[in-house]
Structure formats: C-alpha cells, structure tokens
DOMI-306562 format. One line per 2 residues: number of its first residue (from 1); for each residue x, y, z of C-alpha. Coordinates in Angstrom, 3 decimals. Layout:
DOMI-306562
NUM	X Y Z ~ ...
//
This chain:
DOMI-306562
1	-44.068 11.547 6.800 ~ -45.066 14.991 5.539
3	-42.927 17.785 7.065 ~ -44.546 20.394 9.283
5	-43.873 24.045 8.517 ~ -44.121 26.125 11.707
7	-43.930 29.913 11.384 ~ -43.391 32.488 14.127
9	-44.331 36.149 14.286 ~ -41.729 38.337 12.634
11	-40.791 42.001 12.826 ~ -39.532 44.782 10.593
13	-38.055 48.256 10.797 ~ -37.622 50.776 7.978
15	-34.850 48.821 6.269 ~ -35.150 45.130 7.175
17	-37.644 42.320 7.678 ~ -36.961 39.319 9.942
19	-39.171 36.227 9.880 ~ -38.422 32.730 11.169
21	-39.743 29.240 11.702 ~ -38.972 25.519 11.878
23	-39.346 22.518 9.602 ~ -39.763 19.234 11.453
25	-41.528 15.894 11.622 ~ -43.937 15.209 14.454
27	-46.269 12.269 14.993 ~ -48.529 13.931 17.564
29	-50.312 17.294 17.580 ~ -50.756 19.246 20.796
31	-54.375 19.101 21.978 ~ -54.934 22.082 24.269
33	-58.108 20.586 25.726 ~ -56.696 17.364 27.167
35	-56.886 16.806 30.921 ~ -54.507 15.284 33.487
37	-52.364 12.450 32.085 ~ -53.612 13.043 28.537
39	-52.420 16.638 28.782 ~ -49.057 15.421 30.120
41	-48.675 13.103 27.147 ~ -49.645 15.893 24.774
43	-47.100 18.306 26.298 ~ -44.261 15.755 26.278
45	-45.014 14.935 22.651 ~ -44.165 18.559 21.799
47	-40.572 17.579 22.535 ~ -40.712 14.346 20.513
49	-39.957 15.900 17.173 ~ -37.435 15.326 14.442
51	-36.137 18.511 12.866 ~ -35.116 18.547 9.214
53	-31.867 20.258 8.290 ~ -30.901 21.821 4.951
55	-34.514 21.784 3.721 ~ -35.487 24.271 0.995
57	-37.848 27.025 2.150 ~ -39.274 29.924 0.137
59	-40.420 33.304 1.477 ~ -43.054 35.495 -0.178
61	-43.874 38.897 1.249 ~ -46.002 41.482 -0.502
63	-44.867 42.216 -4.032 ~ -41.270 41.176 -3.446
65	-39.756 38.307 -5.382 ~ -39.834 34.859 -3.784
67	-36.673 34.362 -1.729 ~ -35.084 30.939 -1.285
69	-33.127 29.677 1.723 ~ -32.502 26.430 3.654
71	-33.004 25.288 7.234 ~ -30.139 25.109 9.714
73	-29.039 21.926 11.485 ~ -31.895 22.147 14.004
75	-34.548 22.718 11.345 ~ -34.667 26.444 12.104
77	-34.790 29.040 9.364 ~ -34.537 32.790 9.570
79	-34.941 35.248 6.713 ~ -33.261 38.620 7.268
81	-33.986 40.596 4.132 ~ -33.821 44.257 3.096
83	-37.130 45.962 2.444 ~ -37.097 47.261 -1.111
85	-39.648 49.998 -0.567 ~ -41.512 51.780 2.182
87	-44.005 49.358 3.679 ~ -47.107 49.930 5.775
89	-47.263 49.980 9.555 ~ -48.886 47.505 11.915
91	-49.320 43.762 11.498 ~ -48.897 42.312 8.005
93	-48.854 38.854 6.468 ~ -46.061 36.830 4.933
95	-45.945 33.245 3.719 ~ -43.339 30.511 3.540
97	-43.597 27.424 1.365 ~ -41.745 24.168 0.842
99	-42.048 21.295 -1.587 ~ -42.687 17.677 -0.628
101	-43.162 14.864 -3.149 ~ -44.473 17.223 -5.825
103	-46.785 19.039 -3.404 ~ -46.308 22.651 -2.297
105	-46.956 23.207 1.400 ~ -47.722 26.832 2.300
107	-47.949 28.379 5.751 ~ -48.946 31.984 6.474
109	-47.514 34.060 9.302 ~ -47.542 37.690 10.402
111	-44.975 40.338 11.220 ~ -45.142 43.776 12.776
113	-43.687 47.040 11.597 ~ -44.434 49.299 14.570
115	-46.279 52.527 13.994 ~ -44.071 55.526 14.479
117	-44.039 56.199 18.194 ~ -41.811 56.131 21.186
119	-42.511 52.996 23.204 ~ -41.504 49.338 23.037
121	-42.409 46.778 25.702 ~ -40.393 43.636 26.448
123	-41.801 41.084 28.888 ~ -40.732 37.760 30.286
125	-43.449 35.075 30.417 ~ -43.188 32.578 33.299
127	-44.084 34.183 36.634 ~ -44.180 37.604 34.996
129	-47.697 37.250 33.578 ~ -48.179 33.444 33.465
131	-48.307 31.806 36.913 ~ -45.697 29.031 36.610
133	-44.035 28.597 40.050 ~ -40.570 28.651 38.499
135	-38.928 28.805 41.925 ~ -40.238 25.298 42.682
137	-39.051 22.950 39.905 ~ -41.364 20.071 40.880
139	-44.442 22.291 41.129 ~ -43.565 23.940 37.824
141	-43.320 20.529 36.109 ~ -46.562 19.359 37.685
143	-48.465 22.410 36.409 ~ -46.910 22.189 32.943
145	-47.809 18.504 32.661 ~ -51.200 18.253 34.327
147	-52.814 21.686 33.810 ~ -53.996 22.374 30.291
149	-54.124 25.826 28.718 ~ -57.646 26.440 30.072
151	-56.494 25.785 33.648 ~ -53.433 28.040 33.563
153	-53.776 31.476 35.157 ~ -52.481 35.007 34.792
155	-51.735 37.264 37.722 ~ -54.528 39.585 38.777
157	-54.546 42.953 36.963 ~ -51.677 41.991 34.649
159	-53.960 42.067 31.585 ~ -55.211 45.673 32.040
161	-51.623 46.776 32.717 ~ -50.325 45.164 29.516
163	-53.262 46.429 27.480 ~ -52.643 49.961 28.742
165	-48.950 49.697 27.846 ~ -49.860 48.415 24.377
167	-52.016 51.467 23.634 ~ -49.943 54.021 25.594
169	-49.591 57.273 23.688 ~ -51.903 56.057 20.931
171	-55.055 57.891 19.860 ~ -55.877 55.347 17.169
173	-57.222 52.077 18.607 ~ -55.800 50.139 15.667
175	-52.258 51.241 16.457 ~ -50.226 49.254 18.971
177	-46.842 49.727 20.580 ~ -44.213 47.126 19.768
179	-44.612 44.233 22.229 ~ -42.142 41.363 22.683
181	-42.383 38.257 24.877 ~ -38.844 36.972 25.412
183	-38.501 33.823 27.497 ~ -36.256 30.902 28.427
185	-39.002 28.532 27.312 ~ -38.243 26.630 24.130
187	-39.827 27.005 20.690 ~ -41.617 23.715 21.425
189	-44.063 25.666 23.629 ~ -44.781 28.427 21.097
191	-48.279 27.125 20.288 ~ -49.221 27.012 23.963
193	-47.995 30.576 24.548 ~ -49.896 31.945 21.549
195	-53.083 30.171 22.628 ~ -52.742 31.332 26.248
197	-52.085 34.990 25.401 ~ -55.058 35.061 22.993
199	-57.371 33.498 25.591 ~ -56.484 36.148 28.160
201	-56.493 39.053 25.681 ~ -52.874 39.907 26.301
203	-51.287 42.124 23.615 ~ -50.307 40.439 20.382
205	-46.535 40.230 20.492 ~ -43.459 38.960 18.742
207	-42.400 35.869 20.714 ~ -38.705 35.020 20.963
209	-37.825 31.733 22.650 ~ -34.927 29.365 23.259
211	-33.584 26.796 20.756 ~ -35.977 23.962 20.009
213	-35.586 20.687 21.949 ~ -35.777 17.255 20.345
215	-36.181 14.655 23.070 ~ -38.071 13.681 26.215
217	-34.924 14.138 28.323 ~ -34.736 17.746 27.122
219	-38.298 18.308 28.328 ~ -37.286 17.946 31.976
221	-34.695 20.686 31.495 ~ -37.249 23.023 29.897
223	-36.707 26.675 30.808 ~ -33.526 25.944 32.728
225	-29.846 26.416 31.994 ~ -28.083 29.478 30.630
227	-30.196 32.615 30.237 ~ -27.727 34.565 28.085
229	-29.922 33.952 25.051 ~ -32.525 36.256 26.660
231	-29.928 38.973 27.087 ~ -28.826 38.636 23.448
233	-32.399 38.714 22.143 ~ -33.314 41.781 24.218
235	-30.112 43.496 23.104 ~ -30.956 42.666 19.474
237	-34.447 44.177 19.760 ~ -33.102 47.410 21.246
239	-30.498 47.620 18.474 ~ -33.107 46.834 15.795
241	-35.412 49.629 16.998 ~ -32.931 52.216 18.366
243	-35.411 55.104 18.344 ~ -37.903 53.535 20.748
245	-37.978 53.980 24.502 ~ -38.404 50.689 26.351
247	-40.270 49.261 29.308 ~ -38.909 45.943 30.605
249	-41.074 43.563 32.668 ~ -39.815 40.493 34.513
251	-39.788 38.733 37.863 ~ -37.356 37.832 40.625
253	-37.605 34.031 40.301 ~ -34.577 33.698 38.025
255	-32.210 36.174 36.363 ~ -34.380 38.992 35.000
257	-33.081 41.718 37.365 ~ -29.451 40.935 36.492
259	-30.159 40.767 32.759 ~ -32.148 44.010 32.800
261	-29.423 45.805 34.753 ~ -26.903 44.800 32.073
263	-29.237 46.091 29.376 ~ -29.677 49.420 31.180
265	-25.903 49.860 31.398 ~ -25.453 49.257 27.670
267	-28.453 51.372 26.614 ~ -28.341 54.253 29.141
269	-30.856 56.471 27.321 ~ -33.128 53.771 25.901
271	-34.730 51.982 28.870 ~ -37.108 54.243 30.784
273	-38.733 51.790 33.215 ~ -38.146 48.329 34.683
275	-40.826 46.270 36.452 ~ -39.919 43.209 38.529
277	-42.608 41.005 40.062 ~ -41.965 39.669 43.567
279	-42.615 35.899 43.471 ~ -41.822 34.987 47.082
281	-43.214 36.112 50.412 ~ -40.629 38.850 50.766
283	-38.577 41.017 48.471 ~ -35.015 39.838 47.845
285	-32.275 42.151 49.161 ~ -30.061 41.424 46.137
287	-32.877 42.428 43.796 ~ -33.580 45.595 45.799
289	-29.895 46.484 45.416 ~ -30.042 45.987 41.643
291	-33.206 48.087 41.374 ~ -31.596 50.942 43.290
293	-28.575 50.765 41.014 ~ -30.792 51.013 37.918
295	-32.415 54.105 39.439 ~ -28.999 55.804 39.430
297	-29.089 55.362 35.636 ~ -32.307 57.441 35.505
299	-34.429 54.336 35.017 ~ -37.763 54.353 36.808
301	-38.119 51.048 38.709 ~ -40.948 49.180 40.394
303	-40.461 46.028 42.489 ~ -44.030 44.912 43.058
305	-46.124 42.082 44.444 ~ -49.439 42.890 42.743
307	-49.940 44.298 39.259 ~ -52.164 47.035 40.730
309	-48.930 48.526 42.139 ~ -47.322 48.392 38.692
311	-50.352 50.140 37.159 ~ -50.175 52.929 39.750
313	-46.457 53.333 39.093 ~ -46.962 53.504 35.304
315	-49.574 56.201 35.811 ~ -47.357 58.120 38.226
317	-44.511 58.391 35.677 ~ -46.871 59.195 32.812
319	-46.451 56.036 30.696 ~ -50.179 55.242 30.861
321	-53.221 57.329 31.735
//
C-alpha cells in the first residue's frame, strides 16, 4: 500500500523554519460530504491508520539544499532548520518528498513568516469558535459522528472578530497577524479543521494538535486526557516569537483559563488580552477568580457569552477598530 504524506502548516522567524507532517497508511479517505452513519464511518476511519516509523523524508524550501530526515515512531516528522538568508514575509510554500518502489511522492505545504508587527493570536478550537458541546461527552460524540463539515456551526459574530484580529494594525490587506489554532484534538482531525475554517472564512492559521491516534478505541477518547501539551505548544509559540504581543482566546468548558493564567505568569509582558467564552448558562466562579487574577498582571480580560461582547471589548482596548 502506497504511503500517504500528510503535511501541516509550518512557521518561521528570522532564524529558523519549522515544518512537520506524518507518513502513514490509510485504507479510507475522509469524505466531508457524507451524511449520518456514512459520516460516522468516515470520521472513525480517520483513526484507523497505520503510521510508518523511520521512513526517509526530504525537505525542499526555496533555494536551500534538500534536507533529509526520518519519521519518528508514530510516523511524525518535524524539520527544525536554520534559515540561511533573509526570507520574505507572509505565507510561503515548501515541499516534502519520499520514495516508494522507485516512485517519488511529493507533497506541498505552506508556512508563515509573520510580517513585522506587534500582534499574535492564539485560539482554542472546540467551543471557542467551533460549536462542539465539549461539556457533554455524549452530545460531543454524536455531533462529531453524525454531523458532517457542512452541518457544523461557528458561534455568531466569531468570524468578524477573528478577521478583525487578523488584520489589526495592518494597512496592507495582504498582510496578516500571526494566527495559531492550538487544540486538544488529534492530528487525525487536521483535514476537517482546515476544511471547516476555510468554509467559514476564519483566518488562515498554523494548526497545532495532539499526537496522532491509531485505533478505534482511541477515537472515543478524542480531545480528552491531559491538556499539558496545549500549554507546552503555547509556551513554544511565545518563545519562538518573543517580540509579539499576544491575544489568547479560549472557553470555560475545559482547562483554558488555568492554562492561560499559567502562560500570563510566565510571560508577564507578552500577553495583552485573554478572552474566555462562557459555555454554560452562568459564568463559573472559579473562572471569574482566574480572570480577576490575570487582570492584576495587567492583562485585559473578557469573560463573554456572545462574540459581540468580545468585539466591543477589543475595540475598547484599541486592539481593533
């Protein structure tokens, strides 16, 4: 069976480029248009994959020499390479190739080197902009299985808020602020997330997810378990782009407030605003307490039910117009 080469959006600063992907075998492709039980089968099949470890992969980017590496035990590869010369800004292409039975398989991906500016935006996905009902495990599973990408919804006004944040402080329409979607969903759902965000015209973003799963049993634990990987990935982004000021967006259904508070304590001059969506009927006292504590670190906070409130807050503190 021919291996599949899956690339993810990468990112670069002035000195380093990071791109990543997976090599695996999969019998079934995900059909985004399937309905009901056919959609459920299609989603579950995203977790029925066989990753390939120690497979040779080759990176080509611009005029740099081809760089060779190998996949890790879970089929994942990650190139962290120095940039030899000053590169352009914005979104750029890279390609990774592998060899299989005398054939060269090439896949093209993209990476961002943010335009010089002062804003980076990091957002959770489930119940932050994608309605997922994370607080109710059975409802979440039902929606994931039986609602295809066309039936999934975003919260009202979340798109104009994110679009405004993406262009905040920019006079050139082609320039975008650095946007990251960091979630506890697994890499298995990357294709769905890309398709969904494109459909709803959400900002193009680097997507950083949890380790890939390789079995049906793992599917039923999707998005659950330890959330420290989110903390580490957010911390990495802030360290990778130390000169940006950050806006963090999440929700109160899981651990976003706690994670964001930890980030604010470690980066006391870097995070300028934190937005937490209220997912229940009432605000949670423990979340209100965390938000007030972040305010004492000179972080502007907004615990909101509707995105219209978040937009008003962003305007009031001068992030967007």
